[in-house]
N, C-alpha and C positions, 0 to 999 in steps of 0.2 A: 500702482496701489489703488487707484480709483476703481479698477475692476473688481477688486476683493471687497471694497465697500458696497459695490452694486450687486453682489451676490455670487461672483464666480468663486469657484473652489480653488483654482490654481492658475498660474500662468508662467510663461517662459519669456525671457528676454532674448533678443537676437544678439549675437549669433548663439545658437544652442547646438548640442550634439544630438544626434539621432538616439544615442543610448540614454541620455537623460530624459528625452521625450518618451521612449518606451518604458522607462522605469516609472515616470510619473503616471503613464496610462495604466500600468499594472497596479499601482497603488490605488488609483481610483476604482479600478475593477474589483479590488479586494474589498475596499471600503463599502461598495454597494452590492456586494454579492449577497444572495439570499443565505440565511443560515442553513447549514447542512441538516438534511433530515435524518431521522434514525434509520440506520441501515438494518437489513434483516439478519437474524441470527442464523448462522450456517451450521447445519447438522449432517454429518456423515457417519451413520451407524452410532457408534459410542463416542465419537468426537464431536464436541460442541464449541463453536467459536462465536463469541459475542463481540462484534466490533464496537459497539456503543459502551460496553463496559470493559473493553480490552482484556477479555478473560477467556481462558481455554480450559475445557473440562475433558477428560479422557476416563471413560468407565466410572463416571460420577465423581471423580476426584479432580481437584484443581491442579493444573500444572502451570508453571510461570516461565513462559519463554521470554527471551530478551524482546525489546521493542522491534528490533530488526527481524528476528525469527517470527514475531507475530505478523508483521506486515507481509512477510514472504508467504506465510501459511494462508493469511487472509486473501492475498492476491491469487494464489493457486486455487483456493476453494471458490473464489467468485467465478473463476474461468475453468472450472473443473472439465476434465476430458480435453482441454486444449494445451498443447505444449507452449510453455513460456521460455523464451530465451533468457540467458543471463542478463542481458542488457534490458530486457523488459522488466525483469525482477529488480534490477537497480533502480529503474525509474519508479517502480512500485514502492520501493523502500524510501528513496530519496526525493521523489518527485522530479521536477526539472532542474533542481539544484544538485547536479551531479558533482559530488565531491571529489571525483577522479579516482574512484576505487577500481581496482582491476576486478574483472568479472570472475576470477577464481575465488574471490572473497565470498561470493554467493555460494559456492561449493562448501566452503567451511561452515557458513551459517546453516546450510541445508543439512549437513552432517550432524551438527549439534541439535537441530530441530528434530531430525529422525530419532536421535537417542532419547530426547524428551518424550517422543511419542511412541517409543518402543517399536519403531518401524524399521525392520531390517531391510537394507538395500537389495539383499540377494532374493528376498521374498516380501516385497512390500505390500502394505495394507492400504497406504494412503498416498505416498508420493513416489513416483517412477522417474528414473533418469532416462532421458532419451539421448542416447550417445550422439555427440557432436552437435546437438540442438539445444537442449535445455531440460526442463523438468515439467511434469504434469501431475495434477491430482487426479487419482483414479477413483472409480466408484461414484454412485449418485450422491448429490448434495442437495438436501432439502432446505428451503429458505423459510424460515418461520418469523412471524411478527416479532418485534422486539418486546421484551417485558415492559410493562408499564411502571 
């Protein structure tokens, strides 16, 4: 207790588990992390994705993907031209807090996302399936400064 009075932020008593130590370290890192900066708006032809406003526009009209679909689309556009495996997309959606979903769940979300984007899997404009590997966003993606 004296340590807290002297200015320390936290302490552990012996014996302690390594898991508890790591959890406390993560809490301190989150507490002292810099606030996230605004991310650039991603534009691919008539598709506009604004991660700051969590919005998607296609041909000037707003579409409303689910949060999971939005995270998948954003991850693919940030790494356009690069194939992302289902496991990489799960991490993009859930971070390191893997809820234990099976990788085929990504296929279902991508199918729904393609329907929202009017993106035919047989003749894709945006997202291509790379058999036995994953998915990639095709075409150039422009990064624009976020709206003020």
